[in-house]
N, CA, C and O atoms as CSV, one atom per row, in Angstrom:
chain,resi,resn,atom,element,x,y,z
A,1,MET,N,N,-10.259,-15.033,26.331
A,1,MET,CA,C,-9.310,-16.093,26.075
A,1,MET,C,C,-8.014,-15.834,26.842
A,1,MET,O,O,-7.442,-16.753,27.427
A,2,LYS,N,N,-7.554,-14.586,26.838
A,2,LYS,CA,C,-6.284,-14.282,27.487
A,2,LYS,C,C,-6.313,-14.587,28.980
A,2,LYS,O,O,-5.296,-14.982,29.550
A,3,ALA,N,N,-7.457,-14.411,29.613
A,3,ALA,CA,C,-7.564,-14.671,31.044
A,3,ALA,C,C,-7.424,-16.155,31.377
A,3,ALA,O,O,-7.051,-16.505,32.496
A,4,SER,N,N,-7.719,-17.025,30.418
A,4,SER,CA,C,-7.659,-18.461,30.687
A,4,SER,C,C,-6.246,-19.038,30.561
A,4,SER,O,O,-6.023,-20.192,30.924
A,5,PHE,N,N,-5.298,-18.261,30.057
A,5,PHE,CA,C,-3.914,-18.714,29.914
A,5,PHE,C,C,-3.037,-17.911,30.864
A,5,PHE,O,O,-2.700,-16.762,30.577
A,6,LYS,N,N,-2.667,-18.506,31.986
A,6,LYS,CA,C,-1.819,-17.807,32.940
A,6,LYS,C,C,-0.371,-17.853,32.463
A,6,LYS,O,O,0.082,-18.848,31.897
A,7,ASN,N,N,0.339,-16.763,32.700
A,7,ASN,CA,C,1.762,-16.647,32.347
A,7,ASN,C,C,2.036,-16.847,30.861
A,7,ASN,O,O,3.122,-17.294,30.491
A,8,ALA,N,N,1.078,-16.527,30.011
A,8,ALA,CA,C,1.255,-16.673,28.565
A,8,ALA,C,C,1.613,-15.337,27.939
A,8,ALA,O,O,1.177,-14.280,28.394
A,9,LYS,N,N,2.406,-15.406,26.896
A,9,LYS,CA,C,2.743,-14.227,26.109
A,9,LYS,C,C,1.931,-14.301,24.814
A,9,LYS,O,O,1.956,-15.316,24.118
A,10,PHE,N,N,1.216,-13.227,24.498
A,10,PHE,CA,C,0.384,-13.153,23.295
A,10,PHE,C,C,1.006,-12.148,22.334
A,10,PHE,O,O,1.256,-11.000,22.701
A,11,THR,N,N,1.256,-12.588,21.091
A,11,THR,CA,C,1.827,-11.711,20.080
A,11,THR,C,C,0.981,-11.785,18.820
A,11,THR,O,O,0.851,-12.860,18.235
A,12,PRO,N,N,0.394,-10.657,18.380
A,12,PRO,CA,C,-0.354,-10.683,17.119
A,12,PRO,C,C,0.595,-10.973,15.961
A,12,PRO,O,O,1.701,-10.435,15.911
A,13,LEU,N,N,0.164,-11.818,15.035
A,13,LEU,CA,C,0.994,-12.093,13.865
A,13,LEU,C,C,0.928,-10.926,12.895
A,13,LEU,O,O,-0.121,-10.305,12.721
A,14,SER,N,N,2.052,-10.639,12.272
A,14,SER,CA,C,2.086,-9.620,11.222
A,14,SER,C,C,1.358,-10.181,9.998
A,14,SER,O,O,1.113,-11.386,9.939
A,15,PRO,N,N,1.006,-9.338,9.019
A,15,PRO,CA,C,0.363,-9.876,7.816
A,15,PRO,C,C,1.196,-10.972,7.141
A,15,PRO,O,O,0.641,-11.975,6.693
A,16,GLY,N,N,2.505,-10.795,7.063
A,16,GLY,CA,C,3.360,-11.820,6.451
A,16,GLY,C,C,3.324,-13.125,7.230
A,16,GLY,O,O,3.233,-14.204,6.646
A,17,GLN,N,N,3.395,-13.018,8.553
A,17,GLN,CA,C,3.330,-14.216,9.392
A,17,GLN,C,C,1.961,-14.879,9.285
A,17,GLN,O,O,1.865,-16.106,9.256
A,18,PHE,N,N,0.906,-14.073,9.227
A,18,PHE,CA,C,-0.447,-14.621,9.076
A,18,PHE,C,C,-0.553,-15.415,7.775
A,18,PHE,O,O,-1.074,-16.530,7.774
A,19,HIS,N,N,-0.066,-14.855,6.675
A,19,HIS,CA,C,-0.140,-15.564,5.391
A,19,HIS,C,C,0.707,-16.837,5.409
A,19,HIS,O,O,0.310,-17.858,4.848
A,20,PHE,N,N,1.869,-16.773,6.051
A,20,PHE,CA,C,2.708,-17.959,6.184
A,20,PHE,C,C,1.976,-19.055,6.959
A,20,PHE,O,O,1.943,-20.208,6.530
A,21,MET,N,N,1.390,-18.692,8.101
A,21,MET,CA,C,0.687,-19.682,8.913
A,21,MET,C,C,-0.580,-20.186,8.231
A,21,MET,O,O,-0.971,-21.334,8.443
A,22,ALA,N,N,-1.230,-19.356,7.419
A,22,ALA,CA,C,-2.389,-19.833,6.659
A,22,ALA,C,C,-1.958,-20.949,5.707
A,22,ALA,O,O,-2.678,-21.934,5.540
A,23,GLY,N,N,-0.786,-20.799,5.082
A,23,GLY,CA,C,-0.251,-21.859,4.227
A,23,GLY,C,C,0.076,-23.115,5.012
A,23,GLY,O,O,-0.183,-24.227,4.550
A,24,VAL,N,N,0.648,-22.940,6.202
A,24,VAL,CA,C,0.935,-24.092,7.074
A,24,VAL,C,C,-0.361,-24.793,7.445
A,24,VAL,O,O,-0.436,-26.022,7.425
A,25,TYR,N,N,-1.383,-24.014,7.784
A,25,TYR,CA,C,-2.684,-24.564,8.172
A,25,TYR,C,C,-3.267,-25.423,7.054
A,25,TYR,O,O,-3.729,-26.539,7.295
A,26,VAL,N,N,-3.243,-24.900,5.838
A,26,VAL,CA,C,-3.818,-25.616,4.699
A,26,VAL,C,C,-3.076,-26.925,4.446
A,26,VAL,O,O,-3.698,-27.930,4.100
A,27,ALA,N,N,-1.765,-26.924,4.614
A,27,ALA,CA,C,-0.959,-28.106,4.300
A,27,ALA,C,C,-0.737,-29.049,5.481
A,27,ALA,O,O,-0.218,-30.151,5.301
A,28,SER,N,N,-1.123,-28.630,6.681
A,28,SER,CA,C,-0.818,-29.411,7.875
A,28,SER,C,C,-1.675,-30.666,7.993
A,28,SER,O,O,-2.878,-30.629,7.734
A,29,PRO,N,N,-1.057,-31.771,8.382
A,29,PRO,CA,C,-1.840,-32.990,8.606
A,29,PRO,C,C,-2.716,-32.922,9.856
A,29,PRO,O,O,-3.580,-33.781,10.035
A,30,VAL,N,N,-2.520,-31.925,10.728
A,30,VAL,CA,C,-3.348,-31.827,11.931
A,30,VAL,C,C,-4.596,-30.980,11.722
A,30,VAL,O,O,-5.441,-30.898,12.614
A,31,THR,N,N,-4.726,-30.355,10.565
A,31,THR,CA,C,-5.930,-29.579,10.298
A,31,THR,C,C,-6.780,-30.309,9.265
A,31,THR,O,O,-6.249,-30.900,8.325
A,32,PRO,N,N,-8.089,-30.267,9.438
A,32,PRO,CA,C,-8.946,-30.968,8.489
A,32,PRO,C,C,-8.920,-30.284,7.129
A,32,PRO,O,O,-8.770,-29.065,7.057
A,33,PRO,N,N,-9.065,-31.058,6.039
A,33,PRO,CA,C,-9.087,-30.427,4.723
A,33,PRO,C,C,-10.324,-29.554,4.578
A,33,PRO,O,O,-11.328,-29.765,5.258
A,34,GLY,N,N,-10.246,-28.592,3.705
A,34,GLY,CA,C,-11.433,-27.783,3.487
A,34,GLY,C,C,-11.173,-26.314,3.334
A,34,GLY,O,O,-12.119,-25.527,3.337
A,35,GLY,N,N,-9.952,-25.916,3.202
A,35,GLY,CA,C,-9.731,-24.521,2.905
A,35,GLY,C,C,-8.886,-23.769,3.896
A,35,GLY,O,O,-8.060,-24.324,4.620
A,36,MET,N,N,-9.131,-22.481,3.892
A,36,MET,CA,C,-8.336,-21.558,4.682
A,36,MET,C,C,-8.757,-21.600,6.155
A,36,MET,O,O,-9.857,-22.046,6.482
A,37,PRO,N,N,-7.870,-21.129,7.035
A,37,PRO,CA,C,-8.224,-21.102,8.456
A,37,PRO,C,C,-9.328,-20.086,8.717
A,37,PRO,O,O,-9.528,-19.162,7.928
A,38,PRO,N,N,-10.037,-20.255,9.816
A,38,PRO,CA,C,-11.063,-19.281,10.168
A,38,PRO,C,C,-10.401,-17.974,10.583
A,38,PRO,O,O,-9.263,-17.976,11.051
A,39,GLY,N,N,-11.086,-16.889,10.419
A,39,GLY,CA,C,-10.602,-15.621,10.928
A,39,GLY,C,C,-9.820,-14.800,9.930
A,39,GLY,O,O,-9.544,-15.235,8.811
A,40,ASP,N,N,-9.467,-13.596,10.363
A,40,ASP,CA,C,-8.719,-12.683,9.517
A,40,ASP,C,C,-7.426,-12.219,10.181
A,40,ASP,O,O,-6.777,-11.289,9.703
A,41,GLY,N,N,-7.058,-12.861,11.271
A,41,GLY,CA,C,-5.827,-12.569,11.975
A,41,GLY,C,C,-5.452,-13.750,12.837
A,41,GLY,O,O,-6.134,-14.775,12.834
A,42,ALA,N,N,-4.364,-13.607,13.580
A,42,ALA,CA,C,-3.928,-14.702,14.445
A,42,ALA,C,C,-3.048,-14.160,15.560
A,42,ALA,O,O,-2.406,-13.117,15.431
A,43,LEU,N,N,-3.042,-14.906,16.659
A,43,LEU,CA,C,-2.181,-14.608,17.801
A,43,LEU,C,C,-1.245,-15.780,18.033
A,43,LEU,O,O,-1.658,-16.938,17.965
A,44,LEU,N,N,0.003,-15.480,18.306
A,44,LEU,CA,C,0.955,-16.473,18.759
A,44,LEU,C,C,0.866,-16.504,20.271
A,44,LEU,O,O,0.995,-15.470,20.925
A,45,ILE,N,N,0.647,-17.681,20.827
A,45,ILE,CA,C,0.602,-17.856,22.276
A,45,ILE,C,C,1.839,-18.658,22.681
A,45,ILE,O,O,2.104,-19.726,22.128
A,46,GLU,N,N,2.585,-18.140,23.639
A,46,GLU,CA,C,3.766,-18.840,24.127
A,46,GLU,C,C,3.661,-18.993,25.641
A,46,GLU,O,O,3.459,-18.019,26.365
A,47,ILE,N,N,3.802,-20.235,26.104
A,47,ILE,CA,C,3.803,-20.555,27.528
A,47,ILE,C,C,4.997,-21.463,27.775
A,47,ILE,O,O,5.026,-22.604,27.314
A,48,LYS,N,N,5.969,-20.957,28.496
A,48,LYS,CA,C,7.211,-21.690,28.759
A,48,LYS,C,C,7.811,-22.155,27.442
A,48,LYS,O,O,8.173,-21.325,26.608
A,49,ASP,N,N,7.927,-23.474,27.232
A,49,ASP,CA,C,8.536,-23.988,26.003
A,49,ASP,C,C,7.503,-24.451,24.978
A,49,ASP,O,O,7.849,-25.171,24.041
A,50,LYS,N,N,6.251,-24.054,25.139
A,50,LYS,CA,C,5.173,-24.419,24.215
A,50,LYS,C,C,4.726,-23.195,23.441
A,50,LYS,O,O,4.770,-22.075,23.951
A,51,ALA,N,N,4.287,-23.417,22.184
A,51,ALA,CA,C,3.778,-22.327,21.363
A,51,ALA,C,C,2.629,-22.847,20.507
A,51,ALA,O,O,2.592,-24.017,20.128
A,52,ALA,N,N,1.695,-21.949,20.214
A,52,ALA,CA,C,0.545,-22.299,19.385
A,52,ALA,C,C,0.004,-21.029,18.733
A,52,ALA,O,O,0.290,-19.914,19.170
A,53,VAL,N,N,-0.780,-21.226,17.682
A,53,VAL,CA,C,-1.442,-20.116,17.007
A,53,VAL,C,C,-2.941,-20.255,17.210
A,53,VAL,O,O,-3.511,-21.337,17.064
A,54,VAL,N,N,-3.565,-19.136,17.549
A,54,VAL,CA,C,-5.017,-19.055,17.652
A,54,VAL,C,C,-5.472,-18.086,16.566
A,54,VAL,O,O,-4.993,-16.954,16.497
A,55,TRP,N,N,-6.387,-18.525,15.729
A,55,TRP,CA,C,-6.935,-17.669,14.680
A,55,TRP,C,C,-7.929,-16.711,15.318
A,55,TRP,O,O,-8.646,-17.081,16.247
A,56,THR,N,N,-7.971,-15.492,14.825
A,56,THR,CA,C,-8.848,-14.479,15.391
A,56,THR,C,C,-9.667,-13.803,14.292
A,56,THR,O,O,-9.306,-13.801,13.115
A,57,ARG,N,N,-10.763,-13.242,14.727
A,57,ARG,CA,C,-11.581,-12.403,13.847
A,57,ARG,C,C,-11.935,-11.184,14.683
A,57,ARG,O,O,-12.736,-11.261,15.615
A,58,GLY,N,N,-11.329,-10.066,14.335
A,58,GLY,CA,C,-11.463,-8.900,15.192
A,58,GLY,C,C,-10.828,-9.202,16.538
A,58,GLY,O,O,-9.665,-9.600,16.601
A,59,LYS,N,N,-11.579,-9.019,17.609
A,59,LYS,CA,C,-11.064,-9.295,18.957
A,59,LYS,C,C,-11.513,-10.648,19.489
A,59,LYS,O,O,-11.304,-10.954,20.662
A,60,GLN,N,N,-12.130,-11.461,18.632
A,60,GLN,CA,C,-12.631,-12.772,19.052
A,60,GLN,C,C,-11.718,-13.894,18.563
A,60,GLN,O,O,-11.214,-13.846,17.441
A,61,ALA,N,N,-11.510,-14.895,19.400
A,61,ALA,CA,C,-10.787,-16.098,18.988
A,61,ALA,C,C,-11.744,-16.998,18.224
A,61,ALA,O,O,-12.923,-17.091,18.565
A,62,CYS,N,N,-11.238,-17.657,17.194
A,62,CYS,CA,C,-12.054,-18.563,16.387
A,62,CYS,C,C,-11.842,-20.001,16.839
A,62,CYS,O,O,-10.747,-20.382,17.254
A,63,VAL,N,N,-12.885,-20.777,16.755
A,63,VAL,CA,C,-12.787,-22.204,17.033
A,63,VAL,C,C,-12.019,-22.847,15.878
A,63,VAL,O,O,-12.371,-22.654,14.715
A,64,THR,N,N,-10.987,-23.600,16.192
A,64,THR,CA,C,-10.169,-24.256,15.179
A,64,THR,C,C,-10.153,-25.752,15.451
A,64,THR,O,O,-9.783,-26.190,16.541
A,65,GLN,N,N,-10.549,-26.517,14.476
A,65,GLN,CA,C,-10.575,-27.967,14.633
A,65,GLN,C,C,-9.240,-28.532,14.165
A,65,GLN,O,O,-8.786,-28.222,13.063
A,66,ILE,N,N,-8.607,-29.362,14.997
A,66,ILE,CA,C,-7.388,-30.052,14.582
A,66,ILE,C,C,-7.524,-31.539,14.887
A,66,ILE,O,O,-8.285,-31.940,15.767
A,67,VAL,N,N,-6.775,-32.344,14.146
A,67,VAL,CA,C,-6.785,-33.789,14.328
A,67,VAL,C,C,-5.836,-34.126,15.476
A,67,VAL,O,O,-4.662,-33.758,15.446
A,68,VAL,N,N,-6.345,-34.824,16.483
A,68,VAL,CA,C,-5.513,-35.194,17.620
A,68,VAL,C,C,-5.132,-36.671,17.613
A,68,VAL,O,O,-4.203,-37.072,18.314
A,69,ASP,N,N,-5.828,-37.473,16.838
A,69,ASP,CA,C,-5.510,-38.891,16.715
A,69,ASP,C,C,-5.982,-39.375,15.346
A,69,ASP,O,O,-7.151,-39.716,15.167
A,70,ALA,N,N,-5.065,-39.400,14.387
A,70,ALA,CA,C,-5.418,-39.747,13.007
A,70,ALA,C,C,-5.893,-41.194,12.877
A,70,ALA,O,O,-6.768,-41.490,12.063
A,71,GLU,N,N,-5.317,-42.096,13.676
A,71,GLU,CA,C,-5.698,-43.504,13.574
A,71,GLU,C,C,-7.154,-43.733,13.967
A,71,GLU,O,O,-7.836,-44.573,13.380
A,72,ARG,N,N,-7.620,-42.994,14.949
A,72,ARG,CA,C,-9.004,-43.144,15.414
A,72,ARG,C,C,-9.921,-42.044,14.883
A,72,ARG,O,O,-11.096,-41.983,15.243
A,73,HIS,N,N,-9.384,-41.178,14.031
A,73,HIS,CA,C,-10.154,-40.084,13.428
A,73,HIS,C,C,-10.787,-39.177,14.483
A,73,HIS,O,O,-11.944,-38.776,14.358
A,74,LEU,N,N,-10.016,-38.863,15.517
A,74,LEU,CA,C,-10.495,-37.987,16.583
A,74,LEU,C,C,-10.026,-36.563,16.333
A,74,LEU,O,O,-8.876,-36.333,15.959
A,75,THR,N,N,-10.914,-35.623,16.540
A,75,THR,CA,C,-10.559,-34.223,16.404
A,75,THR,C,C,-10.919,-33.468,17.672
A,75,THR,O,O,-11.727,-33.925,18.481
A,76,ALA,N,N,-10.316,-32.325,17.827
A,76,ALA,CA,C,-10.603,-31.463,18.976
A,76,ALA,C,C,-10.513,-30.019,18.512
A,76,ALA,O,O,-9.991,-29.732,17.435
A,77,TYR,N,N,-11.016,-29.132,19.321
A,77,TYR,CA,C,-10.942,-27.712,19.019
A,77,TYR,C,C,-9.862,-27.100,19.901
A,77,TYR,O,O,-10.077,-26.829,21.082
A,78,LEU,N,N,-8.710,-26.891,19.305
A,78,LEU,CA,C,-7.528,-26.442,20.033
A,78,LEU,C,C,-6.754,-25.421,19.212
A,78,LEU,O,O,-6.940,-25.339,17.998
A,79,PRO,N,N,-5.892,-24.645,19.854
A,79,PRO,CA,C,-4.961,-23.824,19.069
A,79,PRO,C,C,-4.061,-24.717,18.218
A,79,PRO,O,O,-3.820,-25.874,18.563
A,80,LEU,N,N,-3.568,-24.179,17.115
A,80,LEU,CA,C,-2.665,-24.925,16.238
A,80,LEU,C,C,-1.283,-24.971,16.884
A,80,LEU,O,O,-0.638,-23.930,17.009
A,81,PRO,N,N,-0.804,-26.163,17.303
A,81,PRO,CA,C,0.485,-26.248,17.988
A,81,PRO,C,C,1.651,-25.996,17.035
A,81,PRO,O,O,1.598,-26.350,15.858
A,82,LEU,N,N,2.706,-25.376,17.570
A,82,LEU,CA,C,3.920,-25.123,16.796
A,82,LEU,C,C,5.096,-25.787,17.501
A,82,LEU,O,O,5.285,-25.620,18.706
A,83,ASN,N,N,5.886,-26.543,16.738
A,83,ASN,CA,C,7.110,-27.079,17.321
A,83,ASN,C,C,8.204,-26.014,17.202
A,83,ASN,O,O,7.984,-24.967,16.595
A,84,ALA,N,N,9.360,-26.274,17.770
A,84,ALA,CA,C,10.435,-25.282,17.809
A,84,ALA,C,C,10.887,-24.869,16.409
A,84,ALA,O,O,11.179,-23.695,16.183
A,85,SER,N,N,10.948,-25.809,15.468
A,85,SER,CA,C,11.387,-25.492,14.106
A,85,SER,C,C,10.399,-24.564,13.410
A,85,SER,O,O,10.801,-23.593,12.769
A,86,LEU,N,N,9.106,-24.861,13.534
A,86,LEU,CA,C,8.097,-24.032,12.903
A,86,LEU,C,C,8.038,-22.649,13.560
A,86,LEU,O,O,7.833,-21.647,12.875
A,87,LEU,N,N,8.215,-22.593,14.869
A,87,LEU,CA,C,8.237,-21.313,15.568
A,87,LEU,C,C,9.403,-20.455,15.075
A,87,LEU,O,O,9.246,-19.249,14.885
A,88,ALA,N,N,10.565,-21.065,14.869
A,88,ALA,CA,C,11.721,-20.324,14.351
A,88,ALA,C,C,11.446,-19.805,12.941
A,88,ALA,O,O,11.802,-18.672,12.619
A,89,LEU,N,N,10.820,-20.619,12.108
A,89,LEU,CA,C,10.460,-20.166,10.758
A,89,LEU,C,C,9.464,-19.010,10.825
A,89,LEU,O,O,9.608,-18.023,10.103
A,90,LEU,N,N,8.461,-19.128,11.682
A,90,LEU,CA,C,7.466,-18.074,11.820
A,90,LEU,C,C,8.127,-16.758,12.222
A,90,LEU,O,O,7.802,-15.703,11.677
A,91,ARG,N,N,9.037,-16.822,13.159
A,91,ARG,CA,C,9.723,-15.608,13.619
A,91,ARG,C,C,10.583,-14.974,12.531
A,91,ARG,O,O,10.840,-13.771,12.566
A,92,SER,N,N,11.026,-15.770,11.571
A,92,SER,CA,C,11.886,-15.240,10.506
A,92,SER,C,C,11.100,-14.592,9.360
A,92,SER,O,O,11.698,-13.951,8.496
A,93,VAL,N,N,9.781,-14.745,9.339
A,93,VAL,CA,C,8.958,-14.199,8.255
A,93,VAL,C,C,8.826,-12.693,8.414
A,93,VAL,O,O,8.464,-12.191,9.478
A,94,LYS,N,N,9.123,-11.993,7.347
A,94,LYS,CA,C,8.995,-10.530,7.323
A,94,LYS,C,C,7.811,-10.153,6.439
A,94,LYS,O,O,7.510,-10.849,5.470
A,95,THR,N,N,7.146,-9.059,6.771
A,95,THR,CA,C,6.013,-8.568,5.998
A,95,THR,C,C,6.502,-7.608,4.927
A,95,THR,O,O,7.315,-6.723,5.194
A,96,GLY,N,N,5.991,-7.795,3.696
A,96,GLY,CA,C,6.331,-6.903,2.598
A,96,GLY,C,C,5.728,-5.516,2.821
A,96,GLY,O,O,4.804,-5.355,3.619
A,97,ALA,N,N,6.256,-4.520,2.111
A,97,ALA,CA,C,5.859,-3.125,2.293
A,97,ALA,C,C,4.359,-2.901,2.124
A,97,ALA,O,O,3.777,-2.138,2.894
A,98,ASN,N,N,3.724,-3.525,1.166
A,98,ASN,CA,C,2.296,-3.299,0.907
A,98,ASN,C,C,1.424,-4.496,1.261
A,98,ASN,O,O,0.274,-4.569,0.827
A,99,GLU,N,N,1.942,-5.419,2.027
A,99,GLU,CA,C,1.202,-6.636,2.369
A,99,GLU,C,C,0.218,-6.349,3.496
A,99,GLU,O,O,0.573,-5.746,4.509
A,100,THR,N,N,-1.015,-6.787,3.307
A,100,THR,CA,C,-2.046,-6.599,4.321
A,100,THR,C,C,-2.808,-7.892,4.525
A,100,THR,O,O,-2.703,-8.824,3.728
A,101,SER,N,N,-3.570,-7.937,5.592
A,101,SER,CA,C,-4.494,-9.033,5.851
A,101,SER,C,C,-5.890,-8.445,5.766
A,101,SER,O,O,-6.318,-7.751,6.688
A,102,PRO,N,N,-6.617,-8.708,4.672
A,102,PRO,CA,C,-7.951,-8.118,4.555
A,102,PRO,C,C,-8.894,-8.704,5.601
A,102,PRO,O,O,-8.772,-9.879,5.948
A,103,PRO,N,N,-9.833,-7.904,6.111
A,103,PRO,CA,C,-10.777,-8.437,7.095
A,103,PRO,C,C,-11.659,-9.522,6.492
A,103,PRO,O,O,-11.990,-9.483,5.306
A,104,ASP,N,N,-12.028,-10.471,7.308
A,104,ASP,CA,C,-12.910,-11.560,6.889
A,104,ASP,C,C,-14.345,-11.068,6.996
A,104,ASP,O,O,-14.842,-10.822,8.095
A,105,ASP,N,N,-15.003,-10.927,5.867
A,105,ASP,CA,C,-16.375,-10.434,5.884
A,105,ASP,C,C,-17.392,-11.552,5.588
A,105,ASP,O,O,-18.523,-11.282,5.184
A,106,SER,N,N,-16.972,-12.801,5.793
A,106,SER,CA,C,-17.879,-13.912,5.541
A,106,SER,C,C,-18.989,-13.927,6.588
A,106,SER,O,O,-18.863,-13.331,7.658
A,107,SER,N,N,-20.056,-14.604,6.263
A,107,SER,CA,C,-21.178,-14.685,7.196
A,107,SER,C,C,-21.099,-15.915,8.098
A,107,SER,O,O,-21.996,-16.151,8.907
A,108,GLU,N,N,-20.027,-16.698,7.961
A,108,GLU,CA,C,-19.879,-17.905,8.768
A,108,GLU,C,C,-19.776,-17.541,10.252
A,108,GLU,O,O,-19.045,-16.625,10.628
A,109,GLU,N,N,-20.514,-18.266,11.081
A,109,GLU,CA,C,-20.526,-17.985,12.509
A,109,GLU,C,C,-19.189,-18.403,13.138
A,109,GLU,O,O,-18.647,-19.463,12.827
A,110,ARG,N,N,-18.682,-17.562,14.012
A,110,ARG,CA,C,-17.452,-17.843,14.756
A,110,ARG,C,C,-17.781,-17.881,16.227
A,110,ARG,O,O,-18.600,-17.098,16.710
A,111,LYS,N,N,-17.146,-18.789,16.940
A,111,LYS,CA,C,-17.409,-18.896,18.375
A,111,LYS,C,C,-16.098,-18.925,19.108
A,111,LYS,O,O,-15.080,-19.360,18.570
A,112,LEU,N,N,-16.123,-18.460,20.342
A,112,LEU,CA,C,-14.955,-18.499,21.191
A,112,LEU,C,C,-14.883,-19.833,21.875
A,112,LEU,O,O,-13.960,-20.080,22.650
């Protein structure tokens, strides 16, 4: 995945940031209803003035479905986009002393 994004900065989310973004994912109108995001971790991708989150499981990126046109009910498999306000909130999240992100041991298939 990293090779396909030229001039991108990749930052793994801390456990606190991961939990924050999982809450954003569940409540976001661009993600389909149905639960928690795929994966057990996430990467922040920044390219120039754009930012997005890619969910990960181990060293693999997870396919994430988001709504790209609500009026026509169109979806695509893309990173979760972040606007400047959400990116600032994400950067302000601190991880608690004993906070962890447990590994995802589900049997659901993940694809890059």
